[in-house]
All heavy atoms as a GROMACS GRO file, in nm:
protein
  419
    1MET      N    1  -4.698  -0.864   2.302
    1MET     CA    2  -4.656  -0.779   2.411
    1MET      C    3  -4.668  -0.854   2.544
    1MET      O    4  -4.586  -0.834   2.634
    1MET     CB    5  -4.740  -0.652   2.415
    1MET     CG    6  -4.702  -0.553   2.305
    1MET     SD    7  -4.799  -0.403   2.293
    1MET     CE    8  -4.835  -0.360   2.456
    2VAL      N    9  -4.770  -0.937   2.556
    2VAL     CA   10  -4.789  -1.014   2.678
    2VAL      C   11  -4.674  -1.113   2.695
    2VAL      O   12  -4.622  -1.132   2.805
    2VAL     CB   13  -4.926  -1.086   2.676
    2VAL    CG1   14  -4.941  -1.178   2.794
    2VAL    CG2   15  -5.037  -0.984   2.672
    3LEU      N   16  -4.633  -1.176   2.585
    3LEU     CA   17  -4.521  -1.270   2.591
    3LEU      C   18  -4.393  -1.198   2.634
    3LEU      O   19  -4.315  -1.252   2.713
    3LEU     CB   20  -4.501  -1.336   2.454
    3LEU     CG   21  -4.385  -1.433   2.444
    3LEU    CD1   22  -4.410  -1.553   2.533
    3LEU    CD2   23  -4.364  -1.475   2.301
    4GLY      N   24  -4.371  -1.077   2.586
    4GLY     CA   25  -4.254  -1.000   2.627
    4GLY      C   26  -4.255  -0.969   2.774
    4GLY      O   27  -4.152  -0.979   2.843
    5GLY      N   28  -4.371  -0.932   2.827
    5GLY     CA   29  -4.381  -0.906   2.970
    5GLY      C   30  -4.358  -1.031   3.053
    5GLY      O   31  -4.290  -1.027   3.156
    6PHE      N   32  -4.414  -1.144   3.007
    6PHE     CA   33  -4.394  -1.269   3.079
    6PHE      C   34  -4.246  -1.310   3.078
    6PHE      O   35  -4.191  -1.350   3.181
    6PHE     CB   36  -4.479  -1.379   3.015
    6PHE     CG   37  -4.451  -1.516   3.070
    6PHE    CD1   38  -4.498  -1.551   3.195
    6PHE    CD2   39  -4.377  -1.608   2.997
    6PHE    CE1   40  -4.472  -1.677   3.247
    6PHE    CE2   41  -4.350  -1.733   3.048
    6PHE     CZ   42  -4.398  -1.768   3.173
    7LEU      N   43  -4.180  -1.298   2.962
    7LEU     CA   44  -4.039  -1.335   2.955
    7LEU      C   45  -3.952  -1.243   3.040
    7LEU      O   46  -3.855  -1.287   3.100
    7LEU     CB   47  -3.991  -1.331   2.809
    7LEU     CG   48  -4.038  -1.445   2.720
    7LEU    CD1   49  -3.993  -1.420   2.577
    7LEU    CD2   50  -3.984  -1.576   2.770
    8PHE      N   51  -3.987  -1.115   3.047
    8PHE     CA   52  -3.911  -1.022   3.129
    8PHE      C   53  -3.920  -1.058   3.277
    8PHE      O   54  -3.818  -1.064   3.347
    8PHE     CB   55  -3.960  -0.879   3.105
    8PHE     CG   56  -3.886  -0.778   3.188
    8PHE    CD1   57  -3.758  -0.740   3.155
    8PHE    CD2   58  -3.946  -0.723   3.300
    8PHE    CE1   59  -3.689  -0.648   3.231
    8PHE    CE2   60  -3.877  -0.631   3.378
    8PHE     CZ   61  -3.749  -0.594   3.343
    9VAL      N   62  -4.042  -1.083   3.323
    9VAL     CA   63  -4.060  -1.120   3.464
    9VAL      C   64  -3.989  -1.251   3.493
    9VAL      O   65  -3.924  -1.267   3.597
    9VAL     CB   66  -4.210  -1.128   3.498
    9VAL    CG1   67  -4.233  -1.190   3.635
    9VAL    CG2   68  -4.271  -0.989   3.493
   10TRP      N   69  -4.000  -1.347   3.400
   10TRP     CA   70  -3.936  -1.477   3.420
   10TRP      C   71  -3.784  -1.463   3.426
   10TRP      O   72  -3.718  -1.525   3.509
   10TRP     CB   73  -3.978  -1.571   3.308
   10TRP     CG   74  -3.927  -1.710   3.320
   10TRP    CD1   75  -3.935  -1.791   3.429
   10TRP    CD2   76  -3.857  -1.784   3.220
   10TRP    NE1   77  -3.877  -1.912   3.402
   10TRP    CE2   78  -3.828  -1.910   3.275
   10TRP    CE3   79  -3.818  -1.757   3.091
   10TRP    CZ2   80  -3.761  -2.007   3.203
   10TRP    CZ3   81  -3.752  -1.854   3.019
   10TRP    CH2   82  -3.724  -1.978   3.076
   11SER      N   83  -3.727  -1.378   3.337
   11SER     CA   84  -3.581  -1.364   3.336
   11SER      C   85  -3.530  -1.294   3.461
   11SER      O   86  -3.423  -1.327   3.512
   11SER     CB   87  -3.535  -1.288   3.211
   11SER     OG   88  -3.572  -1.152   3.219
   12VAL      N   89  -3.604  -1.198   3.512
   12VAL     CA   90  -3.558  -1.126   3.632
   12VAL      C   91  -3.579  -1.209   3.758
   12VAL      O   92  -3.493  -1.209   3.847
   12VAL     CB   93  -3.633  -0.990   3.642
   12VAL    CG1   94  -3.606  -0.924   3.775
   12VAL    CG2   95  -3.590  -0.898   3.528
   13LYS      N   96  -3.689  -1.282   3.763
   13LYS     CA   97  -3.727  -1.347   3.888
   13LYS      C   98  -3.668  -1.488   3.904
   13LYS      O   99  -3.628  -1.525   4.014
   13LYS     CB  100  -3.879  -1.355   3.894
   13LYS     CG  101  -3.935  -1.375   4.032
   13LYS     CD  102  -4.085  -1.356   4.030
   13LYS     CE  103  -4.139  -1.358   4.171
   13LYS     NZ  104  -4.283  -1.339   4.174
   14TYR      N  105  -3.663  -1.564   3.795
   14TYR     CA  106  -3.633  -1.707   3.810
   14TYR      C  107  -3.498  -1.750   3.755
   14TYR      O  108  -3.451  -1.858   3.791
   14TYR     CB  109  -3.743  -1.790   3.745
   14TYR     CG  110  -3.877  -1.772   3.811
   14TYR    CD1  111  -3.981  -1.709   3.745
   14TYR    CD2  112  -3.899  -1.815   3.942
   14TYR    CE1  113  -4.104  -1.691   3.806
   14TYR    CE2  114  -4.021  -1.796   4.004
   14TYR     CZ  115  -4.123  -1.735   3.935
   14TYR     OH  116  -4.243  -1.716   3.996
   15ILE      N  117  -3.437  -1.673   3.667
   15ILE     CA  118  -3.310  -1.716   3.609
   15ILE      C  119  -3.196  -1.650   3.687
   15ILE      O  120  -3.191  -1.528   3.701
   15ILE     CB  121  -3.302  -1.679   3.460
   15ILE    CG1  122  -3.414  -1.747   3.382
   15ILE    CG2  123  -3.168  -1.719   3.402
   15ILE    CD1  124  -3.418  -1.710   3.236
   16GLN      N  125  -3.106  -1.732   3.739
   16GLN     CA  126  -2.998  -1.680   3.822
   16GLN      C  127  -2.867  -1.665   3.745
   16GLN      O  128  -2.782  -1.587   3.784
   16GLN     CB  129  -2.976  -1.772   3.942
   16GLN     CG  130  -3.100  -1.787   4.030
   16GLN     CD  131  -3.146  -1.655   4.089
   16GLN    OE1  132  -3.064  -1.571   4.124
   16GLN    NE2  133  -3.276  -1.637   4.096
   17SER      N  134  -2.848  -1.741   3.637
   17SER     CA  135  -2.724  -1.732   3.560
   17SER      C  136  -2.724  -1.605   3.476
   17SER      O  137  -2.829  -1.555   3.435
   17SER     CB  138  -2.711  -1.853   3.468
   17SER     OG  139  -2.713  -1.971   3.545
   18GLU      N  140  -2.604  -1.554   3.448
   18GLU     CA  141  -2.595  -1.424   3.383
   18GLU      C  142  -2.634  -1.429   3.235
   18GLU      O  143  -2.718  -1.351   3.190
   18GLU     CB  144  -2.452  -1.372   3.397
   18GLU     CG  145  -2.435  -1.233   3.336
   18GLU     CD  146  -2.293  -1.183   3.350
   18GLU    OE1  147  -2.208  -1.257   3.400
   18GLU    OE2  148  -2.269  -1.069   3.308
   19TRP      N  149  -2.572  -1.519   3.157
   19TRP     CA  150  -2.594  -1.517   3.013
   19TRP      C  151  -2.735  -1.559   2.973
   19TRP      O  152  -2.795  -1.496   2.886
   19TRP     CB  153  -2.488  -1.601   2.941
   19TRP     CG  154  -2.358  -1.526   2.934
   19TRP    CD1  155  -2.246  -1.553   3.004
   19TRP    CD2  156  -2.330  -1.411   2.854
   19TRP    NE1  157  -2.148  -1.462   2.974
   19TRP    CE2  158  -2.198  -1.373   2.881
   19TRP    CE3  159  -2.404  -1.336   2.764
   19TRP    CZ2  160  -2.139  -1.265   2.820
   19TRP    CZ3  161  -2.345  -1.228   2.703
   19TRP    CH2  162  -2.214  -1.193   2.732
   20PRO      N  163  -2.793  -1.665   3.033
   20PRO     CA  164  -2.933  -1.694   2.998
   20PRO      C  165  -3.028  -1.581   3.034
   20PRO      O  166  -3.124  -1.555   2.962
   20PRO     CB  167  -2.964  -1.820   3.078
   20PRO     CG  168  -2.833  -1.884   3.100
   20PRO     CD  169  -2.736  -1.771   3.113
   21GLN      N  170  -2.998  -1.511   3.144
   21GLN     CA  171  -3.084  -1.398   3.182
   21GLN      C  172  -3.074  -1.286   3.079
   21GLN      O  173  -3.175  -1.224   3.045
   21GLN     CB  174  -3.043  -1.348   3.320
   21GLN     CG  175  -3.138  -1.246   3.377
   21GLN     CD  176  -3.100  -1.204   3.517
   21GLN    OE1  177  -2.984  -1.212   3.555
   21GLN    NE2  178  -3.197  -1.161   3.594
   22ILE      N  179  -2.955  -1.262   3.027
   22ILE     CA  180  -2.937  -1.159   2.925
   22ILE      C  181  -3.012  -1.197   2.797
   22ILE      O  182  -3.083  -1.115   2.738
   22ILE     CB  183  -2.788  -1.136   2.897
   22ILE    CG1  184  -2.722  -1.068   3.016
   22ILE    CG2  185  -2.767  -1.055   2.770
   22ILE    CD1  186  -2.572  -1.060   3.008
   23PHE      N  187  -2.999  -1.324   2.756
   23PHE     CA  188  -3.064  -1.366   2.632
   23PHE      C  189  -3.216  -1.364   2.644
   23PHE      O  190  -3.286  -1.319   2.553
   23PHE     CB  191  -3.017  -1.505   2.591
   23PHE     CG  192  -2.876  -1.507   2.538
   23PHE    CD1  193  -2.789  -1.609   2.576
   23PHE    CD2  194  -2.831  -1.409   2.453
   23PHE    CE1  195  -2.659  -1.610   2.528
   23PHE    CE2  196  -2.701  -1.409   2.405
   23PHE     CZ  197  -2.615  -1.510   2.442
   24VAL      N  198  -3.270  -1.410   2.755
   24VAL     CA  199  -3.415  -1.408   2.773
   24VAL      C  200  -3.465  -1.265   2.787
   24VAL      O  201  -3.572  -1.231   2.737
   24VAL     CB  202  -3.456  -1.495   2.894
   24VAL    CG1  203  -3.604  -1.483   2.924
   24VAL    CG2  204  -3.420  -1.640   2.869
   25GLY      N  205  -3.386  -1.178   2.849
   25GLY     CA  206  -3.424  -1.037   2.858
   25GLY      C  207  -3.428  -0.971   2.722
   25GLY      O  208  -3.520  -0.895   2.690
   26LEU      N  209  -3.330  -1.000   2.638
   26LEU     CA  210  -3.330  -0.945   2.502
   26LEU      C  211  -3.446  -1.001   2.420
   26LEU      O  212  -3.508  -0.929   2.341
   26LEU     CB  213  -3.197  -0.975   2.432
   26LEU     CG  214  -3.077  -0.895   2.482
   26LEU    CD1  215  -2.950  -0.944   2.413
   26LEU    CD2  216  -3.098  -0.747   2.457
   27LEU      N  217  -3.476  -1.129   2.438
   27LEU     CA  218  -3.589  -1.189   2.368
   27LEU      C  219  -3.720  -1.126   2.414
   27LEU      O  220  -3.812  -1.105   2.334
   27LEU     CB  221  -3.591  -1.340   2.393
   27LEU     CG  222  -3.696  -1.419   2.319
   27LEU    CD1  223  -3.672  -1.410   2.168
   27LEU    CD2  224  -3.694  -1.563   2.364
   28SER      N  225  -3.729  -1.091   2.542
   28SER     CA  226  -3.851  -1.027   2.592
   28SER      C  227  -3.867  -0.887   2.532
   28SER      O  228  -3.978  -0.849   2.495
   28SER     CB  229  -3.849  -1.020   2.744
   28SER     OG  230  -3.756  -0.923   2.790
   29VAL      N  231  -3.759  -0.814   2.520
   29VAL     CA  232  -3.766  -0.681   2.459
   29VAL      C  233  -3.805  -0.692   2.311
   29VAL      O  234  -3.890  -0.617   2.261
   29VAL     CB  235  -3.631  -0.606   2.474
   29VAL    CG1  236  -3.628  -0.481   2.392
   29VAL    CG2  237  -3.607  -0.574   2.620
   30PHE      N  238  -3.748  -0.790   2.241
   30PHE     CA  239  -3.780  -0.811   2.100
   30PHE      C  240  -3.927  -0.849   2.082
   30PHE      O  241  -3.996  -0.795   1.994
   30PHE     CB  242  -3.690  -0.919   2.041
   30PHE     CG  243  -3.721  -0.952   1.899
   30PHE    CD1  244  -3.688  -0.865   1.797
   30PHE    CD2  245  -3.784  -1.072   1.868
   30PHE    CE1  246  -3.717  -0.896   1.666
   30PHE    CE2  247  -3.813  -1.104   1.738
   30PHE     CZ  248  -3.780  -1.016   1.636
   31SER      N  249  -3.977  -0.940   2.164
   31SER     CA  250  -4.116  -0.982   2.147
   31SER      C  251  -4.214  -0.872   2.186
   31SER      O  252  -4.320  -0.859   2.125
   31SER     CB  253  -4.143  -1.110   2.226
   31SER     OG  254  -4.125  -1.087   2.362
   32ALA      N  255  -4.178  -0.792   2.286
   32ALA     CA  256  -4.265  -0.679   2.321
   32ALA      C  257  -4.266  -0.576   2.209
   32ALA      O  258  -4.372  -0.520   2.177
   32ALA     CB  259  -4.218  -0.616   2.452
   33ALA      N  260  -4.151  -0.552   2.148
   33ALA     CA  261  -4.146  -0.456   2.036
   33ALA      C  262  -4.224  -0.508   1.916
   33ALA      O  263  -4.295  -0.431   1.849
   33ALA     CB  264  -4.001  -0.430   1.997
   34MET      N  265  -4.214  -0.638   1.887
   34MET     CA  266  -4.289  -0.693   1.775
   34MET      C  267  -4.440  -0.689   1.802
   34MET      O  268  -4.519  -0.661   1.712
   34MET     CB  269  -4.244  -0.836   1.746
   34MET     CG  270  -4.107  -0.846   1.684
   34MET     SD  271  -4.093  -0.757   1.529
   34MET     CE  272  -4.194  -0.861   1.427
   35GLY      N  273  -4.479  -0.715   1.926
   35GLY     CA  274  -4.620  -0.707   1.960
   35GLY      C  275  -4.673  -0.566   1.946
   35GLY      O  276  -4.784  -0.544   1.897
   36PHE      N  277  -4.595  -0.468   1.989
   36PHE     CA  278  -4.637  -0.329   1.974
   36PHE      C  279  -4.642  -0.289   1.828
   36PHE      O  280  -4.734  -0.218   1.786
   36PHE     CB  281  -4.540  -0.238   2.050
   36PHE     CG  282  -4.579  -0.094   2.045
   36PHE    CD1  283  -4.690  -0.048   2.115
   36PHE    CD2  284  -4.505  -0.003   1.971
   36PHE    CE1  285  -4.726   0.085   2.111
   36PHE    CE2  286  -4.541   0.129   1.965
   36PHE     CZ  287  -4.651   0.174   2.036
   37ALA      N  288  -4.546  -0.336   1.747
   37ALA     CA  289  -4.546  -0.303   1.604
   37ALA      C  290  -4.667  -0.363   1.534
   37ALA      O  291  -4.729  -0.298   1.449
   37ALA     CB  292  -4.418  -0.354   1.539
   38ILE      N  293  -4.702  -0.486   1.569
   38ILE     CA  294  -4.821  -0.547   1.509
   38ILE      C  295  -4.947  -0.476   1.555
   38ILE      O  296  -5.043  -0.460   1.479
   38ILE     CB  297  -4.825  -0.698   1.543
   38ILE    CG1  298  -4.713  -0.769   1.468
   38ILE    CG2  299  -4.959  -0.759   1.510
   38ILE    CD1  300  -4.694  -0.913   1.508
   39LEU      N  301  -4.946  -0.427   1.679
   39LEU     CA  302  -5.063  -0.357   1.732
   39LEU      C  303  -5.089  -0.226   1.659
   39LEU      O  304  -5.203  -0.191   1.631
   39LEU     CB  305  -5.043  -0.331   1.882
   39LEU     CG  306  -5.157  -0.265   1.957
   39LEU    CD1  307  -5.274  -0.362   1.966
   39LEU    CD2  308  -5.113  -0.224   2.095
   40ILE      N  309  -4.983  -0.152   1.627
   40ILE     CA  310  -5.002  -0.021   1.565
   40ILE      C  311  -4.988  -0.024   1.413
   40ILE      O  312  -5.001   0.079   1.348
   40ILE     CB  313  -4.904   0.083   1.622
   40ILE    CG1  314  -4.760   0.050   1.585
   40ILE    CG2  315  -4.921   0.096   1.772
   40ILE    CD1  316  -4.664   0.161   1.617
   41MET      N  317  -4.962  -0.143   1.356
   41MET     CA  318  -4.945  -0.153   1.212
   41MET      C  319  -5.077  -0.120   1.143
   41MET      O  320  -5.182  -0.174   1.178
   41MET     CB  321  -4.900  -0.294   1.175
   41MET     CG  322  -4.873  -0.313   1.029
   41MET     SD  323  -4.800  -0.474   0.995
   41MET     CE  324  -4.915  -0.583   1.073
   42PRO      N  325  -5.075  -0.031   1.045
   42PRO     CA  326  -5.200   0.001   0.976
   42PRO      C  327  -5.247  -0.117   0.892
   42PRO      O  328  -5.168  -0.187   0.830
   42PRO     CB  329  -5.163   0.121   0.889
   42PRO     CG  330  -5.017   0.108   0.869
   42PRO     CD  331  -4.962   0.044   0.993
   43LEU      N  332  -5.376  -0.137   0.893
   43LEU     CA  333  -5.433  -0.244   0.812
   43LEU      C  334  -5.455  -0.194   0.671
   43LEU      O  335  -5.518  -0.090   0.650
   43LEU     CB  336  -5.566  -0.290   0.872
   43LEU     CG  337  -5.557  -0.355   1.009
   43LEU    CD1  338  -5.697  -0.386   1.061
   43LEU    CD2  339  -5.475  -0.481   1.001
   44ASP      N  340  -5.404  -0.266   0.576
   44ASP     CA  341  -5.420  -0.228   0.436
   44ASP      C  342  -5.533  -0.312   0.378
   44ASP      O  343  -5.512  -0.420   0.325
   44ASP     CB  344  -5.289  -0.253   0.360
   44ASP     CG  345  -5.292  -0.194   0.221
   44ASP    OD1  346  -5.379  -0.109   0.195
   44ASP    OD2  347  -5.207  -0.234   0.139
   45LEU      N  348  -5.653  -0.261   0.394
   45LEU     CA  349  -5.769  -0.333   0.344
   45LEU      C  350  -5.787  -0.301   0.197
   45LEU      O  351  -5.804  -0.185   0.159
   45LEU     CB  352  -5.894  -0.292   0.423
   45LEU     CG  353  -5.891  -0.321   0.573
   45LEU    CD1  354  -6.015  -0.266   0.639
   45LEU    CD2  355  -5.879  -0.471   0.595
   46HIS      N  356  -5.786  -0.405   0.116
   46HIS     CA  357  -5.801  -0.386  -0.027
   46HIS      C  358  -5.951  -0.387  -0.060
   46HIS      O  359  -6.015  -0.492  -0.062
   46HIS     CB  360  -5.730  -0.496  -0.105
   46HIS     CG  361  -5.581  -0.493  -0.087
   46HIS    ND1  362  -5.503  -0.398  -0.147
   46HIS    CD2  363  -5.500  -0.572  -0.016
   46HIS    CE1  364  -5.378  -0.418  -0.113
   46HIS    NE2  365  -5.371  -0.525  -0.032
   47GLU      N  366  -6.002  -0.269  -0.087
   47GLU     CA  367  -6.143  -0.260  -0.125
   47GLU      C  368  -6.150  -0.251  -0.276
   47GLU      O  369  -6.072  -0.182  -0.340
   47GLU     CB  370  -6.206  -0.137  -0.062
   47GLU     CG  371  -6.214  -0.145   0.090
   47GLU     CD  372  -6.278  -0.022   0.150
   47GLU    OE1  373  -6.330   0.062   0.072
   47GLU    OE2  374  -6.275  -0.010   0.271
   48ASP      N  375  -6.246  -0.321  -0.331
   48ASP     CA  376  -6.263  -0.320  -0.477
   48ASP      C  377  -6.349  -0.201  -0.514
   48ASP      O  378  -6.471  -0.203  -0.501
   48ASP     CB  379  -6.327  -0.451  -0.522
   48ASP     CG  380  -6.322  -0.468  -0.673
   48ASP    OD1  381  -6.247  -0.392  -0.737
   48ASP    OD2  382  -6.391  -0.558  -0.722
   49ASN      N  383  -6.283  -0.094  -0.559
   49ASN     CA  384  -6.355   0.029  -0.594
   49ASN      C  385  -6.385   0.037  -0.743
   49ASN      O  386  -6.434   0.139  -0.789
   49ASN     CB  387  -6.273   0.152  -0.553
   49ASN     CG  388  -6.268   0.167  -0.403
   49ASN    OD1  389  -6.357   0.120  -0.333
   49ASN    ND2  390  -6.164   0.230  -0.352
   50SER      N  391  -6.356  -0.067  -0.816
   50SER     CA  392  -6.381  -0.063  -0.960
   50SER      C  393  -6.531  -0.082  -0.986
   50SER      O  394  -6.592  -0.178  -0.938
   50SER     CB  395  -6.302  -0.172  -1.032
   50SER     OG  396  -6.342  -0.298  -0.985
   51THR      N  397  -6.588   0.010  -1.058
   51THR     CA  398  -6.731   0.002  -1.090
   51THR      C  399  -6.745  -0.049  -1.231
   51THR      O  400  -6.683   0.005  -1.325
   51THR     CB  401  -6.798   0.140  -1.078
   51THR    OG1  402  -6.728   0.230  -1.162
   51THR    CG2  403  -6.791   0.189  -0.934
   52PRO      N  404  -6.824  -0.151  -1.251
   52PRO     CA  405  -6.845  -0.199  -1.388
   52PRO      C  406  -6.925  -0.099  -1.469
   52PRO      O  407  -7.023  -0.044  -1.422
   52PRO     CB  408  -6.922  -0.330  -1.369
   52PRO     CG  409  -6.982  -0.320  -1.233
   52PRO     CD  410  -6.895  -0.229  -1.152
   53GLU      N  411  -6.878  -0.075  -1.589
   53GLU     CA  412  -6.947   0.024  -1.675
   53GLU      C  413  -7.013  -0.042  -1.791
   53GLU      O  414  -6.973  -0.138  -1.844
   53GLU     CB  415  -6.846   0.126  -1.724
   53GLU     CG  416  -6.791   0.210  -1.613
   53GLU     CD  417  -6.692   0.312  -1.665
   53GLU    OE1  418  -6.684   0.330  -1.787
   53GLU    OE2  419  -6.624   0.372  -1.583
   0.00000   0.00000   0.00000
């Protein structure tokens, strides 16, 4: 998510050409979405519940 925010600020503030700004902006949205998805992804912890008998 931090990378997405950095790319967004960089694309708005420092890139003056139209197409590179669009591509970096889309990349920033994608990376922010992936960061948020990883943040809220449930952890599937495999616990060994088998009891030896």
